[in-house]
Structure formats: C-alpha cells, structure tokens
N, CA, C and O atoms as CSV, one atom per row, in Angstrom:
chain,resi,resn,atom,element,x,y,z
A,1,MET,N,N,-129.665,30.364,-48.982
A,1,MET,CA,C,-130.693,30.301,-47.961
A,1,MET,C,C,-130.224,31.008,-46.683
A,1,MET,O,O,-131.001,31.730,-46.059
A,2,ASN,N,N,-128.982,30.811,-46.297
A,2,ASN,CA,C,-128.440,31.430,-45.106
A,2,ASN,C,C,-128.415,32.951,-45.229
A,2,ASN,O,O,-128.648,33.653,-44.245
A,3,VAL,N,N,-128.137,33.465,-46.422
A,3,VAL,CA,C,-128.111,34.905,-46.663
A,3,VAL,C,C,-129.524,35.480,-46.512
A,3,VAL,O,O,-129.707,36.571,-45.972
A,4,ARG,N,N,-130.506,34.738,-46.994
A,4,ARG,CA,C,-131.894,35.202,-46.878
A,4,ARG,C,C,-132.312,35.347,-45.416
A,4,ARG,O,O,-132.948,36.333,-45.045
A,5,LYS,N,N,-131.956,34.371,-44.590
A,5,LYS,CA,C,-132.276,34.427,-43.162
A,5,LYS,C,C,-131.573,35.619,-42.518
A,5,LYS,O,O,-132.158,36.316,-41.689
A,6,TYR,N,N,-130.335,35.848,-42.895
A,6,TYR,CA,C,-129.561,36.981,-42.372
A,6,TYR,C,C,-130.227,38.307,-42.739
A,6,TYR,O,O,-130.338,39.194,-41.893
A,7,LEU,N,N,-130.670,38.451,-43.988
A,7,LEU,CA,C,-131.331,39.675,-44.424
A,7,LEU,C,C,-132.664,39.887,-43.698
A,7,LEU,O,O,-133.030,41.023,-43.400
A,8,MET,N,N,-133.380,38.816,-43.415
A,8,MET,CA,C,-134.642,38.936,-42.683
A,8,MET,C,C,-134.396,39.441,-41.266
A,8,MET,O,O,-135.173,40.245,-40.752
A,9,TRP,N,N,-133.319,38.975,-40.627
A,9,TRP,CA,C,-132.988,39.446,-39.273
A,9,TRP,C,C,-132.624,40.928,-39.285
A,9,TRP,O,O,-133.015,41.675,-38.388
A,10,ILE,N,N,-131.887,41.343,-40.287
A,10,ILE,CA,C,-131.524,42.755,-40.399
A,10,ILE,C,C,-132.772,43.604,-40.601
A,10,ILE,O,O,-132.918,44.650,-39.968
A,11,PHE,N,N,-133.667,43.169,-41.470
A,11,PHE,CA,C,-134.910,43.894,-41.725
A,11,PHE,C,C,-135.745,43.999,-40.447
A,11,PHE,O,O,-136.273,45.067,-40.140
A,12,ALA,N,N,-135.864,42.911,-39.712
A,12,ALA,CA,C,-136.639,42.915,-38.463
A,12,ALA,C,C,-136.017,43.864,-37.444
A,12,ALA,O,O,-136.738,44.582,-36.752
A,13,ALA,N,N,-134.699,43.876,-37.344
A,13,ALA,CA,C,-134.013,44.751,-36.393
A,13,ALA,C,C,-134.220,46.224,-36.756
A,13,ALA,O,O,-134.360,47.070,-35.873
A,14,LEU,N,N,-134.238,46.523,-38.043
A,14,LEU,CA,C,-134.434,47.904,-38.475
A,14,LEU,C,C,-135.872,48.377,-38.251
A,14,LEU,O,O,-136.108,49.572,-38.072
A,15,MET,N,N,-136.819,47.465,-38.260
A,15,MET,CA,C,-138.226,47.821,-38.085
A,15,MET,C,C,-138.614,48.003,-36.621
A,15,MET,O,O,-139.609,48.672,-36.345
A,16,MET,N,N,-137.878,47.441,-35.680
A,16,MET,CA,C,-138.248,47.496,-34.264
A,16,MET,C,C,-138.390,48.915,-33.716
A,16,MET,O,O,-139.373,49.173,-33.022
A,17,PRO,N,N,-137.481,49.846,-33.978
A,17,PRO,CA,C,-137.662,51.201,-33.443
A,17,PRO,C,C,-138.944,51.855,-33.951
A,17,PRO,O,O,-139.590,52.594,-33.209
A,18,GLY,N,N,-139.318,51.599,-35.187
A,18,GLY,CA,C,-140.552,52.161,-35.737
A,18,GLY,C,C,-141.782,51.635,-35.026
A,18,GLY,O,O,-142.738,52.380,-34.811
A,19,VAL,N,N,-141.774,50.371,-34.659
A,19,VAL,CA,C,-142.894,49.780,-33.934
A,19,VAL,C,C,-142.991,50.402,-32.547
A,19,VAL,O,O,-144.089,50.703,-32.079
A,20,ALA,N,N,-141.848,50.599,-31.883
A,20,ALA,CA,C,-141.843,51.208,-30.550
A,20,ALA,C,C,-142.343,52.649,-30.615
A,20,ALA,O,O,-143.097,53.081,-29.742
A,21,GLN,N,N,-141.936,53.387,-31.629
A,21,GLN,CA,C,-142.385,54.768,-31.758
A,21,GLN,C,C,-143.878,54.830,-32.046
A,21,GLN,O,O,-144.565,55.720,-31.545
A,22,ALA,N,N,-144.387,53.905,-32.840
A,22,ALA,CA,C,-145.812,53.901,-33.151
A,22,ALA,C,C,-146.623,53.672,-31.878
A,22,ALA,O,O,-147.680,54.278,-31.704
A,23,ALA,N,N,-146.148,52.817,-30.999
A,23,ALA,CA,C,-146.858,52.568,-29.744
A,23,ALA,C,C,-146.844,53.817,-28.871
A,23,ALA,O,O,-147.834,54.115,-28.203
A,24,GLN,N,N,-145.745,54.542,-28.868
A,24,GLN,CA,C,-145.655,55.762,-28.069
A,24,GLN,C,C,-146.500,56.874,-28.663
A,24,GLN,O,O,-147.030,57.703,-27.923
A,25,TYR,N,N,-146.638,56.911,-29.976
A,25,TYR,CA,C,-147.368,57.998,-30.606
A,25,TYR,C,C,-148.853,57.948,-30.271
A,25,TYR,O,O,-149.510,58.987,-30.216
A,26,ASN,N,N,-149.379,56.770,-30.049
A,26,ASN,CA,C,-150.793,56.627,-29.705
A,26,ASN,C,C,-151.018,56.812,-28.216
A,26,ASN,O,O,-151.819,56.101,-27.609
A,27,ALA,N,N,-150.316,57.759,-27.632
A,27,ALA,CA,C,-150.418,58.017,-26.200
A,27,ALA,C,C,-151.770,58.635,-25.873
A,27,ALA,O,O,-152.328,59.373,-26.684
A,28,PRO,N,N,-152.299,58.337,-24.688
A,28,PRO,CA,C,-153.584,58.923,-24.301
A,28,PRO,C,C,-153.480,60.445,-24.109
A,28,PRO,O,O,-152.458,60.963,-23.661
A,29,GLU,N,N,-154.562,61.136,-24.460
A,29,GLU,CA,C,-154.605,62.591,-24.298
A,29,GLU,C,C,-155.305,62.930,-22.986
A,29,GLU,O,O,-156.318,62.328,-22.630
A,30,VAL,N,N,-154.744,63.906,-22.279
A,30,VAL,CA,C,-155.248,64.290,-20.963
A,30,VAL,C,C,-155.484,65.802,-20.960
A,30,VAL,O,O,-154.722,66.552,-21.570
A,31,ILE,N,N,-156.537,66.245,-20.274
A,31,ILE,CA,C,-156.821,67.679,-20.126
A,31,ILE,C,C,-156.608,68.058,-18.663
A,31,ILE,O,O,-157.133,67.398,-17.766
A,32,ARG,N,N,-155.840,69.117,-18.422
A,32,ARG,CA,C,-155.564,69.594,-17.067
A,32,ARG,C,C,-155.597,71.119,-17.056
A,32,ARG,O,O,-155.645,71.764,-18.104
A,33,SER,N,N,-155.573,71.668,-15.870
A,33,SER,CA,C,-155.415,73.113,-15.715
A,33,SER,C,C,-154.563,73.361,-14.484
A,33,SER,O,O,-154.470,72.509,-13.600
A,34,GLY,N,N,-153.946,74.522,-14.431
A,34,GLY,CA,C,-153.098,74.855,-13.295
A,34,GLY,C,C,-152.380,76.164,-13.528
A,34,GLY,O,O,-152.601,76.854,-14.524
A,35,GLU,N,N,-151.513,76.489,-12.581
A,35,GLU,CA,C,-150.742,77.723,-12.656
A,35,GLU,C,C,-149.311,77.397,-13.061
A,35,GLU,O,O,-148.712,76.452,-12.549
A,36,ILE,N,N,-148.768,78.187,-13.985
A,36,ILE,CA,C,-147.393,77.983,-14.440
A,36,ILE,C,C,-146.442,78.426,-13.334
A,36,ILE,O,O,-146.476,79.578,-12.899
A,37,GLU,N,N,-145.598,77.507,-12.884
A,37,GLU,CA,C,-144.627,77.818,-11.830
A,37,GLU,C,C,-143.293,78.281,-12.405
A,37,GLU,O,O,-142.652,79.178,-11.857
A,38,SER,N,N,-142.877,77.664,-13.514
A,38,SER,CA,C,-141.634,78.087,-14.170
A,38,SER,C,C,-141.658,77.654,-15.633
A,38,SER,O,O,-142.347,76.710,-16.017
A,39,ILE,N,N,-140.879,78.382,-16.434
A,39,ILE,CA,C,-140.794,78.107,-17.870
A,39,ILE,C,C,-139.329,78.032,-18.257
A,39,ILE,O,O,-138.528,78.868,-17.841
A,40,ASP,N,N,-138.978,77.027,-19.057
A,40,ASP,CA,C,-137.622,76.872,-19.584
A,40,ASP,C,C,-137.722,76.961,-21.104
A,40,ASP,O,O,-138.029,75.972,-21.769
A,41,LEU,N,N,-137.463,78.141,-21.650
A,41,LEU,CA,C,-137.602,78.343,-23.088
A,41,LEU,C,C,-136.603,77.512,-23.880
A,41,LEU,O,O,-136.926,77.027,-24.964
A,42,ALA,N,N,-135.398,77.344,-23.354
A,42,ALA,CA,C,-134.368,76.577,-24.064
A,42,ALA,C,C,-134.766,75.111,-24.211
A,42,ALA,O,O,-134.502,74.494,-25.242
A,43,ALA,N,N,-135.398,74.556,-23.185
A,43,ALA,CA,C,-135.807,73.141,-23.218
A,43,ALA,C,C,-137.237,72.970,-23.722
A,43,ALA,O,O,-137.725,71.846,-23.835
A,44,ASN,N,N,-137.907,74.079,-24.023
A,44,ASN,CA,C,-139.303,74.041,-24.468
A,44,ASN,C,C,-140.173,73.284,-23.470
A,44,ASN,O,O,-140.950,72.406,-23.843
A,45,SER,N,N,-140.029,73.640,-22.199
A,45,SER,CA,C,-140.786,72.958,-21.158
A,45,SER,C,C,-141.239,73.957,-20.100
A,45,SER,O,O,-140.751,75.084,-20.028
A,46,MET,N,N,-142.180,73.509,-19.289
A,46,MET,CA,C,-142.645,74.326,-18.171
A,46,MET,C,C,-143.111,73.422,-17.046
A,46,MET,O,O,-143.430,72.251,-17.253
A,47,ILE,N,N,-143.144,73.994,-15.845
A,47,ILE,CA,C,-143.629,73.262,-14.681
A,47,ILE,C,C,-144.972,73.871,-14.293
A,47,ILE,O,O,-145.089,75.073,-14.055
A,48,VAL,N,N,-145.984,73.000,-14.237
A,48,VAL,CA,C,-147.335,73.402,-13.863
A,48,VAL,C,C,-147.768,72.515,-12.704
A,48,VAL,O,O,-147.798,71.290,-12.820
A,49,GLU,N,N,-148.103,73.153,-11.583
A,49,GLU,CA,C,-148.557,72.424,-10.393
A,49,GLU,C,C,-147.593,71.293,-10.010
A,49,GLU,O,O,-148.022,70.204,-9.630
A,50,GLY,N,N,-146.293,71.564,-10.113
A,50,GLY,CA,C,-145.279,70.614,-9.673
A,50,GLY,C,C,-144.882,69.537,-10.674
A,50,GLY,O,O,-144.055,68.685,-10.350
A,51,HIS,N,N,-145.445,69.548,-11.878
A,51,HIS,CA,C,-145.114,68.546,-12.891
A,51,HIS,C,C,-144.487,69.229,-14.101
A,51,HIS,O,O,-144.940,70.290,-14.532
A,52,ARG,N,N,-143.427,68.602,-14.649
A,52,ARG,CA,C,-142.768,69.147,-15.842
A,52,ARG,C,C,-143.478,68.628,-17.091
A,52,ARG,O,O,-143.753,67.436,-17.227
A,53,TYR,N,N,-143.761,69.555,-17.987
A,53,TYR,CA,C,-144.379,69.239,-19.267
A,53,TYR,C,C,-143.513,69.823,-20.373
A,53,TYR,O,O,-143.080,70.972,-20.285
A,54,PHE,N,N,-143.261,69.037,-21.409
A,54,PHE,CA,C,-142.590,69.546,-22.593
A,54,PHE,C,C,-143.675,70.085,-23.511
A,54,PHE,O,O,-144.782,69.548,-23.544
A,55,VAL,N,N,-143.372,71.131,-24.251
A,55,VAL,CA,C,-144.348,71.757,-25.133
A,55,VAL,C,C,-143.946,71.476,-26.576
A,55,VAL,O,O,-142.829,71.784,-26.991
A,56,SER,N,N,-144.865,70.890,-27.333
A,56,SER,CA,C,-144.621,70.560,-28.734
A,56,SER,C,C,-144.294,71.821,-29.531
A,56,SER,O,O,-144.835,72.892,-29.256
A,57,GLN,N,N,-143.414,71.692,-30.514
A,57,GLN,CA,C,-143.073,72.826,-31.378
A,57,GLN,C,C,-144.309,73.333,-32.122
A,57,GLN,O,O,-144.387,74.509,-32.477
A,58,SER,N,N,-145.276,72.437,-32.358
A,58,SER,CA,C,-146.479,72.809,-33.105
A,58,SER,C,C,-147.689,73.034,-32.193
A,58,SER,O,O,-148.828,73.030,-32.660
A,59,ALA,N,N,-147.444,73.228,-30.900
A,59,ALA,CA,C,-148.547,73.394,-29.948
A,59,ALA,C,C,-149.379,74.636,-30.280
A,59,ALA,O,O,-148.847,75.678,-30.664
A,60,GLN,N,N,-150.694,74.494,-30.122
A,60,GLN,CA,C,-151.601,75.629,-30.289
A,60,GLN,C,C,-151.644,76.389,-28.963
A,60,GLN,O,O,-151.935,75.804,-27.919
A,61,VAL,N,N,-151.357,77.683,-29.005
A,61,VAL,CA,C,-151.326,78.506,-27.797
A,61,VAL,C,C,-152.329,79.651,-27.963
A,61,VAL,O,O,-152.337,80.344,-28.980
A,62,GLU,N,N,-153.170,79.834,-26.947
A,62,GLU,CA,C,-154.149,80.923,-26.950
A,62,GLU,C,C,-153.951,81.754,-25.693
A,62,GLU,O,O,-154.014,81.235,-24.578
A,63,ILE,N,N,-153.712,83.050,-25.879
A,63,ILE,CA,C,-153.503,83.968,-24.750
A,63,ILE,C,C,-154.465,85.138,-24.900
A,63,ILE,O,O,-154.505,85.804,-25.935
A,64,GLY,N,N,-155.232,85.372,-23.855
A,64,GLY,CA,C,-156.189,86.482,-23.889
A,64,GLY,C,C,-157.249,86.330,-24.966
A,64,GLY,O,O,-157.770,87.326,-25.467
A,65,GLY,N,N,-157.574,85.100,-25.327
A,65,GLY,CA,C,-158.608,84.850,-26.324
A,65,GLY,C,C,-158.148,84.940,-27.765
A,65,GLY,O,O,-158.970,84.865,-28.679
A,66,THR,N,N,-156.845,85.101,-27.988
A,66,THR,CA,C,-156.334,85.190,-29.351
A,66,THR,C,C,-155.072,84.331,-29.491
A,66,THR,O,O,-154.544,83.828,-28.499
A,67,TYR,N,N,-154.595,84.167,-30.725
A,67,TYR,CA,C,-153.417,83.347,-30.999
A,67,TYR,C,C,-152.206,83.860,-30.227
A,67,TYR,O,O,-151.984,85.066,-30.118
A,68,GLY,N,N,-151.433,82.925,-29.698
A,68,GLY,CA,C,-150.215,83.278,-28.979
A,68,GLY,C,C,-149.106,82.305,-29.324
A,68,GLY,O,O,-149.242,81.488,-30.234
A,69,ALA,N,N,-148.023,82.398,-28.599
A,69,ALA,CA,C,-146.877,81.509,-28.793
A,69,ALA,C,C,-146.355,81.075,-27.428
A,69,ALA,O,O,-146.597,81.744,-26.423
A,70,PHE,N,N,-145.645,79.964,-27.397
A,70,PHE,CA,C,-145.084,79.444,-26.150
A,70,PHE,C,C,-144.242,80.493,-25.447
A,70,PHE,O,O,-144.266,80.592,-24.220
A,71,THR,N,N,-143.500,81.274,-26.214
A,71,THR,CA,C,-142.615,82.288,-25.627
A,71,THR,C,C,-143.386,83.429,-24.974
A,71,THR,O,O,-142.799,84.224,-24.239
A,72,MET,N,N,-144.688,83.525,-25.228
A,72,MET,CA,C,-145.506,84.586,-24.640
A,72,MET,C,C,-146.102,84.173,-23.292
A,72,MET,O,O,-146.657,85.011,-22.582
A,73,LEU,N,N,-145.994,82.902,-22.935
A,73,LEU,CA,C,-146.481,82.445,-21.636
A,73,LEU,C,C,-145.547,82.949,-20.546
A,73,LEU,O,O,-144.361,83.165,-20.796
A,74,SER,N,N,-146.071,83.136,-19.343
A,74,SER,CA,C,-145.222,83.597,-18.243
A,74,SER,C,C,-145.629,82.922,-16.939
A,74,SER,O,O,-146.742,82.413,-16.806
A,75,THR,N,N,-144.711,82.927,-15.984
A,75,THR,CA,C,-144.995,82.322,-14.694
A,75,THR,C,C,-146.161,83.052,-14.029
A,75,THR,O,O,-146.323,84.263,-14.178
A,76,GLY,N,N,-146.961,82.293,-13.301
A,76,GLY,CA,C,-148.116,82.851,-12.633
A,76,GLY,C,C,-149.395,82.796,-13.453
A,76,GLY,O,O,-150.486,82.980,-12.913
A,77,MET,N,N,-149.270,82.544,-14.767
A,77,MET,CA,C,-150.469,82.434,-15.607
A,77,MET,C,C,-151.251,81.181,-15.236
A,77,MET,O,O,-150.682,80.123,-14.965
A,78,ARG,N,N,-152.558,81.332,-15.231
A,78,ARG,CA,C,-153.439,80.180,-15.031
A,78,ARG,C,C,-153.829,79.669,-16.413
A,78,ARG,O,O,-154.301,80.437,-17.251
A,79,ILE,N,N,-153.633,78.380,-16.650
A,79,ILE,CA,C,-153.850,77.820,-17.982
A,79,ILE,C,C,-154.663,76.534,-17.920
A,79,ILE,O,O,-154.720,75.852,-16.897
A,80,SER,N,N,-155.280,76.232,-19.038
A,80,SER,CA,C,-155.887,74.933,-19.285
A,80,SER,C,C,-155.098,74.350,-20.450
A,80,SER,O,O,-154.805,75.063,-21.410
A,81,PHE,N,N,-154.749,73.067,-20.383
A,81,PHE,CA,C,-153.908,72.500,-21.437
A,81,PHE,C,C,-154.241,71.035,-21.683
A,81,PHE,O,O,-154.786,70.344,-20.823
A,82,GLN,N,N,-153.896,70.586,-22.884
A,82,GLN,CA,C,-154.041,69.190,-23.270
A,82,GLN,C,C,-152.646,68.633,-23.539
A,82,GLN,O,O,-151.806,69.294,-24.150
A,83,TYR,N,N,-152.417,67.414,-23.076
A,83,TYR,CA,C,-151.104,66.824,-23.290
A,83,TYR,C,C,-151.225,65.326,-23.527
A,83,TYR,O,O,-152.251,64.708,-23.242
A,84,ARG,N,N,-150.159,64.770,-24.050
A,84,ARG,CA,C,-150.054,63.324,-24.242
A,84,ARG,C,C,-149.020,62.793,-23.269
A,84,ARG,O,O,-147.964,63.396,-23.077
A,85,ARG,N,N,-149.327,61.665,-22.659
A,85,ARG,CA,C,-148.378,61.006,-21.750
A,85,ARG,C,C,-147.838,59.779,-22.479
A,85,ARG,O,O,-148.591,58.876,-22.844
A,86,TYR,N,N,-146.529,59.759,-22.684
A,86,TYR,CA,C,-145.898,58.684,-23.443
A,86,TYR,C,C,-145.421,57.561,-22.523
A,86,TYR,O,O,-145.346,57.728,-21.306
A,87,ASP,N,N,-145.103,56.426,-23.121
A,87,ASP,CA,C,-144.684,55.243,-22.369
A,87,ASP,C,C,-143.455,55.501,-21.514
A,87,ASP,O,O,-143.301,54.901,-20.450
A,88,ASP,N,N,-142.574,56.393,-21.974
A,88,ASP,CA,C,-141.340,56.674,-21.221
A,88,ASP,C,C,-141.577,57.666,-20.073
A,88,ASP,O,O,-140.626,58.058,-19.397
A,89,GLY,N,N,-142.839,58.076,-19.844
A,89,GLY,CA,C,-143.169,58.985,-18.751
A,89,GLY,C,C,-143.199,60.452,-19.145
A,89,GLY,O,O,-143.631,61.300,-18.364
A,90,ARG,N,N,-142.744,60.751,-20.346
A,90,ARG,CA,C,-142.700,62.139,-20.820
A,90,ARG,C,C,-144.120,62.646,-21.071
A,90,ARG,O,O,-144.971,61.918,-21.580
A,91,ARG,N,N,-144.358,63.908,-20.705
A,91,ARG,CA,C,-145.640,64.569,-20.948
A,91,ARG,C,C,-145.400,65.695,-21.950
A,91,ARG,O,O,-144.528,66.539,-21.741
A,92,GLU,N,N,-146.172,65.709,-23.039
A,92,GLU,CA,C,-145.982,66.732,-24.068
A,92,GLU,C,C,-147.298,67.462,-24.334
A,92,GLU,O,O,-148.293,66.861,-24.741
A,93,ILE,N,N,-147.276,68.767,-24.096
A,93,ILE,CA,C,-148.453,69.613,-24.321
A,93,ILE,C,C,-148.582,69.893,-25.811
A,93,ILE,O,O,-147.605,70.224,-26.482
A,94,PHE,N,N,-149.828,69.752,-26.328
A,94,PHE,CA,C,-150.070,70.088,-27.723
A,94,PHE,C,C,-151.091,71.221,-27.867
A,94,PHE,O,O,-151.308,71.723,-28.970
A,95,SER,N,N,-151.716,71.624,-26.760
A,95,SER,CA,C,-152.663,72.739,-26.783
A,95,SER,C,C,-152.693,73.394,-25.404
A,95,SER,O,O,-152.811,72.707,-24.389
A,96,VAL,N,N,-152.586,74.722,-25.368
A,96,VAL,CA,C,-152.614,75.445,-24.090
A,96,VAL,C,C,-153.412,76.736,-24.272
A,96,VAL,O,O,-153.302,77.413,-25.294
A,97,ARG,N,N,-154.218,77.064,-23.254
A,97,ARG,CA,C,-155.068,78.239,-23.312
A,97,ARG,C,C,-155.016,78.952,-21.968
A,97,ARG,O,O,-155.181,78.328,-20.919
A,98,GLU,N,N,-154.784,80.268,-22.005
A,98,GLU,CA,C,-154.809,81.052,-20.772
A,98,GLU,C,C,-156.250,81.122,-20.274
A,98,GLU,O,O,-157.174,81.395,-21.041
A,99,LEU,N,N,-156.425,80.870,-18.979
A,99,LEU,CA,C,-157.757,80.971,-18.388
A,99,LEU,C,C,-158.082,82.430,-18.097
A,99,LEU,O,O,-157.218,83.196,-17.670
A,100,LEU,N,N,-159.325,82.804,-18.330
A,100,LEU,CA,C,-159.767,84.158,-18.022
A,100,LEU,C,C,-159.899,84.310,-16.516
A,100,LEU,O,O,-159.958,83.317,-15.792
A,101,SER,N,N,-159.945,85.536,-16.046
A,101,SER,CA,C,-159.989,85.779,-14.597
A,101,SER,C,C,-161.238,85.189,-13.937
A,101,SER,O,O,-161.217,84.890,-12.743
A,102,ASN,N,N,-162.317,85.018,-14.692
A,102,ASN,CA,C,-163.550,84.471,-14.105
A,102,ASN,C,C,-163.679,82.948,-14.292
A,102,ASN,O,O,-164.706,82.374,-13.931
A,103,GLU,N,N,-162.665,82.298,-14.841
A,103,GLU,CA,C,-162.670,80.843,-15.019
A,103,GLU,C,C,-161.953,80.198,-13.849
A,103,GLU,O,O,-160.965,80.732,-13.344
A,104,TYR,N,N,-162.447,79.060,-13.426
A,104,TYR,CA,C,-161.856,78.357,-12.296
A,104,TYR,C,C,-160.927,77.252,-12.776
A,104,TYR,O,O,-161.116,76.673,-13.846
A,105,LEU,N,N,-159.919,76.976,-11.956
A,105,LEU,CA,C,-159.038,75.846,-12.223
A,105,LEU,C,C,-159.780,74.566,-11.902
A,105,LEU,O,O,-160.455,74.477,-10.876
A,106,GLU,N,N,-159.660,73.573,-12.773
A,106,GLU,CA,C,-160.251,72.258,-12.499
A,106,GLU,C,C,-159.336,71.505,-11.558
A,106,GLU,O,O,-158.123,71.473,-11.764
A,107,GLN,N,N,-159.886,70.919,-10.559
A,107,GLN,CA,C,-159.090,70.142,-9.602
A,107,GLN,C,C,-158.960,68.717,-10.102
A,107,GLN,O,O,-159.956,68.080,-10.447
A,108,ALA,N,N,-157.728,68.212,-10.142
A,108,ALA,CA,C,-157.489,66.853,-10.629
A,108,ALA,C,C,-157.748,65.837,-9.540
A,108,ALA,O,O,-157.597,64.636,-9.767
C-alpha cells in the first residue's frame, strides 16, 4: 500500500509541468501594428513600438503581399502582427504582415 501511494505522488509530480504548459498554451491572441525598431535574428525576436516580441519558428510572414520569412523583415518596416501573451509575460508572434504604404497603423 505504501508503494502505491509513493507511485501516485511520482505520477502527480511528473504531470504538473504538462498542466502548467497547457495553461500557457491557451494564451489570448492579440492583434497589433507598429514599426520595427530592431531585430535580433539570433534570438528570433524583435522590438516593435518599445516592446520585445519573440517570433515563432512557424510564424506566417507576408512581405509586399507575398510569402516572406522572418529574416526578410528589417528595421523601419511598418507591420501588423498577431501574437500570444503567455502567463510568464512572454509575447510570441505567430503571424506578421508588412503594411502597404497606404495603410495606417492602428493605435493601441
């Protein structure tokens, strides 16, 4: 009986990180726009309007109305993007689109 209780505690301890990750994965999605101030290709992140955002490896990127890649973005570009904000405060972009010259930035 004592061994069974011990095994249940081990099982519960192993399941806790999965529960925490599941809560973080259901993070709310937010849409923003702004100008890229800096890009860190090594960290897969960029600063837009003073906030650091990490960019998902699988993020959809659109530049000039066609498919692009994170590495094709540059400082000074005006973009619209969607991101998830996680419980730990991290912001991760999963979709980014370059704004055309006649499109306006949305004010938050």
